[in-house]
C-alpha positions in Angstrom: 159.9 208.8 54.6 159.3 205.0 55.0 155.9 203.5 54.7 156.1 202.5 58.4 156.6 206.1 59.6 153.8 207.3 57.3 151.6 204.7 58.9 152.7 205.8 62.4 152.0 209.5 61.6 148.6 208.5 60.2 147.7 206.7 63.4 148.7 209.6 65.6 146.8 212.0 63.5 143.6 210.1 63.3 143.0 211.3 66.7 142.7 214.9 66.4 141.1 215.0 63.0 138.1 212.9 63.7 137.7 213.9 67.2 136.1 216.8 65.6 133.4 214.5 64.5 131.9 213.9 67.9 128.2 214.3 67.7 126.3 212.6 70.5 122.7 211.6 70.1 120.7 214.3 71.8 119.8 213.7 75.4 116.6 215.7 75.5 114.4 218.0 73.4 116.6 221.0 73.9 119.5 219.2 72.3 117.3 218.1 69.5 116.2 221.7 68.7 119.8 222.8 68.9 120.8 220.1 66.4 118.0 221.1 64.1 119.0 224.7 64.2 122.6 223.9 63.5 123.8 225.2 60.1 126.5 222.4 59.9 125.6 219.2 58.2 125.9 216.2 60.5 128.9 214.0 60.0 128.5 210.9 57.8 128.3 207.5 59.5 129.9 204.2 58.6 127.0 202.1 57.4 128.6 198.7 56.7 131.7 196.7 57.3 132.5 196.9 53.6 132.2 200.7 53.8 134.5 200.8 56.8 137.1 198.6 55.0 136.9 200.9 51.9 137.5 203.9 54.1 140.5 202.3 55.6 141.9 201.2 52.3 141.6 204.7 50.9 144.5 205.7 53.2 147.5 206.5 51.1 150.5 206.4 53.3 152.7 207.8 50.5 150.4 210.7 49.8 151.4 214.3 49.9 149.1 215.1 52.8 149.8 214.0 56.3 147.5 215.0 59.2 149.2 214.4 62.5 146.8 213.9 65.4 147.7 216.4 68.0 144.4 217.8 69.4 143.9 220.8 71.5 140.6 222.0 72.8 140.1 225.5 73.9 138.5 226.2 77.2 136.6 229.2 78.3 139.0 231.7 79.8 138.7 232.5 83.5 137.2 235.9 83.9 139.9 238.3 85.1 142.8 236.6 86.8 141.1 233.6 88.6 142.1 230.4 86.9 142.0 228.1 89.9 138.6 226.5 90.5 137.1 228.5 93.4 135.0 227.4 96.3 133.2 229.2 99.1 134.8 226.7 101.5 138.2 227.3 102.8 140.2 224.6 101.0 142.1 224.3 97.8 140.9 222.9 94.6 142.7 221.4 91.6 144.3 224.1 89.5 142.3 224.1 86.3 142.2 226.3 83.2 138.6 227.2 83.3 136.5 227.9 86.4 133.6 225.5 86.5 135.3 222.8 84.4 137.0 220.3 86.8 140.0 218.2 85.7 140.9 214.8 87.1 144.0 214.6 89.3 145.9 212.3 91.7 144.7 214.2 94.8 141.5 215.9 95.8 140.0 217.3 99.0 136.5 218.3 100.1 137.7 220.2 103.1 137.3 217.3 105.5 138.9 214.4 103.7 141.8 214.0 101.4 141.5 211.5 98.5 144.7 210.1 96.9 145.4 207.8 94.0 148.3 205.4 94.6 149.2 204.0 91.3 152.1 201.9 92.5 149.9 199.6 94.6 146.6 200.1 92.9 144.7 201.8 95.7 142.6 204.9 96.3 142.8 206.2 99.9 140.2 208.2 101.7 142.0 210.0 104.5 140.4 211.9 107.4 142.4 215.1 107.4 141.1 216.8 110.5 142.5 217.3 113.1 145.9 217.4 111.4 147.6 215.8 114.4 145.3 212.8 114.2 145.1 212.0 110.4 144.0 208.5 109.6 142.9 206.3 106.7 139.1 206.2 106.7 138.9 203.7 103.7 141.0 201.9 101.1 139.6 201.1 97.7 141.7 198.3 96.2 142.0 197.5 92.6 143.3 194.3 91.0 146.5 195.6 89.3 146.5 192.7 86.9 143.3 194.2 85.4 142.9 197.8 86.6 145.3 200.5 87.6 143.8 203.7 89.0 145.3 206.9 87.4 143.1 209.9 88.2 139.9 210.8 90.0 137.2 213.3 90.8 135.2 214.1 94.0 131.8 215.5 93.5 129.6 215.9 96.6 129.1 212.3 97.8 130.5 210.7 94.7 134.0 209.5 94.0 134.9 208.8 90.4 138.0 206.7 89.7 139.5 206.4 86.2 141.6 203.4 85.6 143.8 202.0 82.9 142.6 198.5 82.2 142.5 195.9 79.5 140.4 193.1 78.1 141.1 189.7 76.4 139.7 189.4 73.0 138.8 186.3 71.0 141.2 184.8 68.5 141.5 186.9 65.4 141.0 185.6 61.9 144.0 185.8 59.5 143.8 185.6 55.7 146.0 182.9 54.1 146.2 182.4 50.3 142.8 183.9 49.8 141.1 181.8 52.5 140.4 182.3 56.2 142.1 180.3 58.8 141.8 180.4 62.6 145.1 180.3 64.4 145.4 178.7 67.8 143.9 180.9 70.6 145.7 184.2 70.4 144.3 186.1 73.4 145.3 189.6 72.7 145.1 192.2 75.4 143.5 195.5 74.3 143.8 198.5 76.5 140.6 199.9 78.0 139.6 203.0 80.0 137.6 202.2 83.0 135.4 204.6 85.0 134.2 203.5 88.4 131.7 205.6 90.4 131.4 205.2 94.2 128.8 206.5 96.6 130.9 207.9 99.5 128.1 209.3 101.7 129.7 207.1 104.3 133.4 207.9 103.8 134.4 204.8 105.7 132.4 202.5 103.5 132.5 203.5 99.7 129.9 201.6 97.7 130.4 201.0 94.0 127.3 202.2 92.0 128.4 202.5 88.4 131.0 201.2 85.9 131.7 202.2 82.4 134.6 200.8 80.3 135.6 202.0 76.9 138.0 200.1 74.7 141.1 202.2 74.1 143.8 204.0 76.0 142.7 206.8 78.4 143.2 210.2 76.9 141.5 212.7 79.1 138.3 213.6 80.9 136.3 216.6 82.3 133.6 217.1 84.8 131.0 219.9 84.5 128.6 219.8 87.5 127.1 216.3 87.4 128.1 215.6 83.8 131.3 213.6 83.2 133.0 213.3 79.8 135.6 210.6 79.1 137.7 210.1 75.9 139.9 207.2 74.8 142.0 206.4 71.8 141.9 202.9 70.2 143.9 201.6 67.2 141.9 199.4 64.7 142.8 195.8 64.4 142.6 194.7 60.8 140.5 191.6 60.4 137.8 190.3 58.1 135.5 189.8 61.0 133.4 192.8 62.0 133.4 192.2 65.7 137.3 192.1 65.7 137.5 195.3 63.7 135.0 197.3 65.7 135.7 198.7 69.2 133.8 197.6 72.3 132.4 199.1 75.5 130.7 198.0 78.7 128.1 200.0 80.7 126.8 198.7 84.0 123.6 200.7 83.4 122.6 198.2 80.6 124.5 195.1 81.5 127.8 193.4 82.5 129.0 192.3 79.1 131.1 194.1 76.5 129.1 195.3 73.5 130.4 196.0 70.0 129.8 199.5 68.9 127.6 199.3 65.7 128.8 200.7 62.4 125.9 203.2 62.2 127.2 204.8 65.4 130.7 205.4 64.0 131.2 208.8 62.4 134.0 210.0 60.1 135.3 213.0 58.2 135.3 212.3 54.4 138.7 214.1 54.0 140.3 212.7 57.1 140.2 208.9 57.5 142.8 207.0 59.4 143.0 203.6 61.1 142.1 204.3 64.7 139.1 205.3 66.8 138.4 207.9 69.3 135.6 206.9 71.7 133.8 209.5 73.7 131.3 208.9 76.5 129.2 211.3 78.5 127.4 210.2 81.7 125.4 211.7 84.5 126.9 211.1 87.9 123.6 211.9 89.6 121.8 209.2 87.5 123.8 206.0 87.7 121.1 204.0 86.1 121.0 206.2 83.0 122.8 204.7 79.9 126.0 206.7 78.9 125.9 208.8 75.8 128.4 207.2 73.4 130.0 208.4 70.2 132.8 206.8 68.2 134.8 208.6 65.4 137.3 207.1 63.0 140.1 209.3 64.2 142.7 209.9 66.9 143.4 212.6 69.5 146.0 214.1 71.8 144.5 216.9 73.8 141.0 217.9 74.7 139.7 221.1 76.3 136.3 222.0 77.4 134.4 225.1 78.5 131.2 224.9 80.4 129.2 225.0 77.2 131.4 223.5 74.4 134.5 221.9 73.1 137.1 223.3 70.7 139.3 220.7 69.2 142.4 221.7 67.2 144.1 219.2 65.0 147.5 219.9 63.3 147.2 219.4 59.6 150.6 219.1 57.8 150.7 219.4 54.1 154.0 218.5 52.4 155.2 218.2 48.8 158.4 216.5 47.7 161.1 218.6 46.0 164.9 218.5 45.3 167.3 220.4 47.6 169.5 222.7 45.4 172.9 221.1 44.6 172.1 218.1 46.7 170.0 215.8 44.5 168.1 214.8 47.6 164.4 214.5 47.6 162.9 216.3 50.7 159.5 217.4 51.7 158.5 221.0 52.3 155.9 221.2 55.0 153.0 223.6 55.4 151.4 223.3 58.8 147.8 224.3 59.6 145.4 223.6 62.4 141.9 222.4 61.8 139.5 223.5 64.6 136.2 221.8 65.4 133.5 223.0 67.8 130.9 221.0 69.7 128.2 222.2 72.0 127.8 220.4 75.3 124.5 219.6 77.0 124.4 217.4 80.1 126.7 214.7 78.8 125.9 215.0 75.1 127.7 216.6 72.2 126.5 218.4 69.0 129.0 219.1 66.2 128.5 222.8 65.3 131.4 224.3 63.4 134.7 223.7 61.6 137.6 226.1 60.7 141.3 226.3 60.0 144.2 228.6 60.8 147.9 228.5 59.8 150.4 226.9 62.2 150.1 224.4 65.1 149.2 224.8 68.7 151.4 224.1 71.7 148.9 222.9 74.4 145.5 223.7 75.9 146.5 227.2 76.9 147.0 228.1 73.2 143.3 228.5 72.9 140.6 230.4 74.7 137.0 231.7 74.2 136.0 235.1 75.3 132.6 236.8 74.6 131.8 234.3 71.8 135.2 234.7 70.1 137.8 232.0 69.8 141.4 233.1 70.2 144.2 230.8 69.2 148.0 231.1 69.2 150.0 229.0 66.8 153.6 228.5 65.5 154.2 228.3 61.8 157.2 226.7 60.2 160.0 224.8 62.0 163.1 225.9 63.8 165.1 222.7 63.2 163.8 220.8 60.1 166.0 221.1 57.1 164.9 223.3 54.3 161.6 224.3 56.1 160.2 227.8 56.4 161.6 229.7 59.4 159.4 229.5 62.4 157.2 232.4 63.4 154.2 232.8 65.7 150.7 234.0 65.3 147.5 234.8 67.0 144.1 234.5 65.3 140.5 235.4 66.3 137.5 233.4 65.0 133.8 233.9 65.1 131.1 231.3 66.1 131.3 229.7 62.7 135.1 229.5 63.1 135.8 231.9 60.4 138.9 234.2 60.9 138.0 237.6 62.1 141.4 239.1 62.7 145.1 238.1 63.1 148.6 239.2 64.0 151.3 237.1 62.4 155.1 236.8 62.2 155.7 237.3 65.9 159.3 236.5 67.0 160.6 235.0 63.7 163.0 232.1 64.3 161.5 231.3 67.7 158.9 229.0 69.1 156.0 229.6 71.5 156.8 228.2 75.0 153.6 229.4 76.7 150.5 231.4 76.2 147.8 232.7 78.5 144.7 234.6 77.7 143.2 237.0 80.3 140.0 238.7 79.2 140.9 241.2 76.4 144.6 240.5 76.5 146.9 237.6 75.6 150.4 236.9 76.9 152.8 235.0 74.9 156.4 233.7 75.6 158.6 232.7 72.8 162.2 231.5 73.1 165.4 230.7 71.2 168.2 232.4 73.1 166.2 234.9 75.2 162.6 235.1 76.5 160.5 237.7 74.7 157.4 238.2 76.8 154.7 239.7 74.6 151.5 241.6 75.6 148.8 241.4 72.9 145.6 243.3 72.7 142.6 241.2 71.6 139.9 243.5 72.7 139.0 244.2 69.1 138.7 240.7 67.6 139.0 242.1 64.0 142.3 243.9 64.8 144.5 242.1 67.4 147.9 243.8 67.9 151.1 243.5 69.9 151.1 246.2 72.6 154.6 245.7 74.1 157.3 243.1 74.9 160.0 242.4 77.3 163.3 240.5 76.5 164.9 238.7 79.5 167.1 235.6 80.0 165.2 232.3 80.3 161.7 231.3 79.4 158.3 230.5 81.0 156.7 227.1 80.3 153.6 228.1 82.2 151.9 231.4 82.8 149.4 231.9 85.7 147.4 235.1 86.4 147.9 236.8 89.7 145.5 239.7 89.0 144.6 241.9 86.0 147.9 243.8 86.2 150.3 240.9 87.2 151.0 237.5 85.8 153.4 234.8 87.1 155.7 232.8 85.0 157.3 229.4 85.8 160.1 228.0 83.6 163.9 227.9 83.4 166.7 230.4 83.7 169.2 230.3 80.8 172.7 231.4 79.9 174.1 232.2 76.5 177.4 230.8 75.3 179.2 231.3 72.0 179.7 228.0 70.1 181.4 227.4 66.8 178.0 227.3 65.1 176.7 230.5 66.8 175.3 231.7 70.1 173.5 228.9 72.1 171.3 229.2 75.1 171.6 226.5 77.9 168.9 226.1 80.5 169.9 226.4 84.2 167.8 226.3 87.3 164.0 226.7 87.7 162.8 230.3 87.4 159.7 231.9 88.8 158.9 235.5 87.8 156.3 238.2 88.5 155.5 240.3 85.4 153.9 243.7 85.8 151.7 244.4 82.8 150.0 247.6 84.0 152.0 249.5 81.4 151.1 247.3 78.4 153.7 249.0 76.2 156.5 248.2 78.6 156.0 245.1 80.7 158.4 244.7 83.6 159.8 241.7 85.4 159.4 243.1 88.9 160.6 240.0 90.7 162.2 236.6 90.1 163.5 233.6 92.0 166.0 231.1 90.7 165.9 227.6 92.2 168.9 225.3 91.9 171.0 225.0 88.8 171.0 223.0 85.6 169.0 219.7 86.0 166.5 221.2 88.5 163.0 220.0 87.5 159.4 220.5 88.5 156.2 218.7 87.4 154.6 222.2 87.3 156.6 222.9 84.1 154.5 220.4 82.2 151.4 219.9 84.4 149.6 223.0 85.7 147.7 220.8 88.2 150.9 220.6 90.3 150.5 224.3 91.3 149.0 225.4 94.6 148.1 229.1 94.5 145.8 231.2 96.7 145.8 234.9 96.3 143.6 235.3 99.3 146.1 233.4 101.5 149.2 234.9 99.7 150.2 231.3 99.2 152.2 229.7 96.5 153.7 226.1 96.4 154.9 223.5 94.0 157.0 220.3 94.0 160.6 220.5 92.8 163.7 218.3 92.5 166.7 220.6 93.1 170.2 220.1 91.7 173.0 222.3 92.9 176.4 223.1 91.4 179.5 221.6 93.1 181.9 223.9 91.3 181.4 227.2 89.4 183.5 227.1 86.3 181.1 229.5 84.5 180.2 227.1 81.8 177.3 224.8 81.0 179.5 221.9 82.0 179.3 222.7 85.7 179.2 219.6 87.9 175.8 219.3 89.5 174.6 217.1 92.3 171.1 216.2 93.8 170.3 218.4 96.7 166.6 218.3 97.5 163.2 216.9 96.6 160.0 218.3 98.1 157.8 221.3 98.2 158.9 225.0 97.9 156.5 227.3 99.7 156.4 231.1 99.0 154.4 234.0 100.3 153.3 235.9 97.2 151.7 239.3 96.6 151.6 241.7 93.7 155.2 242.8 94.3 156.6 239.3 94.1 157.7 236.3 96.1 159.1 235.8 99.6 160.5 232.3 100.3 158.8 230.8 103.4 160.5 227.4 103.4 160.6 224.0 102.0 159.2 220.6 103.0 160.6 217.2 102.2 159.4 213.7 102.9 162.9 212.3 102.4 164.9 211.2 105.5 168.4 212.1 106.4 169.3 208.6 105.4 167.8 209.1 101.9 170.0 212.2 101.4 173.1 210.4 102.6 172.5 207.5 100.3 171.5 209.6 97.3 174.0 209.9 94.5 174.4 212.8 92.1 171.0 212.2 90.6 167.7 211.4 92.2 165.0 209.3 90.5 161.5 208.2 91.3 160.8 207.5 94.9 157.6 206.9 96.9 158.8 209.7 99.1 158.8 212.3 96.3 156.2 215.0 97.0 153.9 215.5 94.0 151.0 217.5 95.3 150.4 220.3 97.9 147.0 221.4 99.2 145.5 223.3 102.1 142.4 223.0 104.4 141.9 226.1 106.5 145.2 227.2 107.9 146.9 223.8 107.4 149.2 222.9 104.5 149.3 219.3 103.4 152.1 217.7 101.3 151.5 214.4 99.7 153.8 211.7 98.4 153.1 208.0 97.7 154.3 207.0 101.1 152.9 209.7 103.4 151.1 212.9 104.1 152.6 215.7 106.2 150.7 218.6 107.8 152.2 222.0 108.5 150.8 225.3 109.7 150.6 227.7 106.8 151.8 230.8 108.7 155.2 229.4 109.9 155.3 225.9 108.4 155.4 224.4 111.9 155.0 220.6 111.7 151.6 219.4 112.9 151.5 215.8 112.1 152.0 213.0 109.5 150.4 209.8 108.3 152.4 207.0 106.7 150.8 204.5 104.5 
């Protein structure tokens, strides 16, 4: 592997490994006592510029250990089957993994107004949603797209939080030349920043900016727990002999309007995991706009972050490889052993306390690979590789860990030769979908953390990318249908249309696919398959909806080479109960003209529906160009608003 790619891998890794180092300064005496009682030694801090440079120089890009920064944080599982954030009010909330832990999204509602981020023109709209026949824009918040592009948001009581991708100009950087320092002509480099803007929306027609926070680095993720907001960014280091060019910056309106360099003694690191980038984490109280944000910086990098109401679990893939010759080939290859490092941090009103560290074999897929239940962490991983030459055959595992992140129990070697496509934990059970040519749907008992075991499985065509609980005995799967064809190199599975399925798991030894729906054919896609926030589900209203782009076959030759053509973009709406799905109808924002002009493929359009929500008995579909309102019962059109 070239030095360049080693360096690239190192930068990617840095994220997850050191994210684990987050340890915010305590916000109050409670946090201080917790930190004092912690059995884990605090992470070391960078104390000088020379120390930082020595740490960076220690990186050996040709070493036999590579840690790739893919981070996953486990969130507290939703008790029973409820995974969507609930409210006593009759309106939908963002589909989140953990009840009580809000996730940022493009669209929010408070039951009276709808809030929408419009990235394309740099606006956030506040829309009066009621009555549906008289929707109107109550306010527009405009951003200078040359500096800030809104990407996600939160709505909390009378506060609107907008998160933007932004940038800053930095001063000319010093470059070494023949052992001396020279200053090149002004080289105003743009560095990405993550900007948080908080508005008071007590008067929805007149939002008032009350707080700004800006972190150097690209926006990674955020979470809101009550009035505490947590924001994380990733930033590459910029090699320079000047400290203020090497260190990251931040700006907090609670203490001033200028950017500040993060001091060396506020940068933490793991002695055995040092790479050339930073992860910057900030915690702030939305109800106290004048209070300075809690800030922590770690020499590391991150991909995914997950939070429960009380803590963070961060999982970082750790790949160990050793060079060896392939038999009869004289080619030097590397044999990989993949592990996952796990770090735990306690949360307390916007602050973080590093509390535990552990490790399990394999690597995680996404945030749903992890879950905490009754003080026990459960994590699903895949070991080995399906496609890398001369690597161990892939297999899948589930581990349970105690509060100190020591392994309590395990079940390994599930579905050899396959990969995990989705996992969902529901109380004392786990559900896992693996795939290569068919979809084994596994039911796993984790009620005894010291002895998890597979209870049953179901093999069916296709696979599920996302699993969502319906109730304690039924779980829904969203993915793709597949067909198997014999090829010269063996049997190959080819994906077809989108598939939704209802699995009955009341008999854990013999789960059943009691209902399924296939939408379109090969090429049909939905954002739901890679973003759970695109799902609308209400068990109380028997309502299910999601955006989808549908391709339909023009001929039926019975092979994967069927000719397909664009047929529809919009929302599919179903009535759902514990027996399955009943198609109610579909809604589109495209005009007849759009369909007539469309070719065989359909790309991005400002008329593509990307979110669906409800307020009372009204269903709202949102695209970048309009909102439409329909009655939930019969999908009768009630009104629309074009922007």
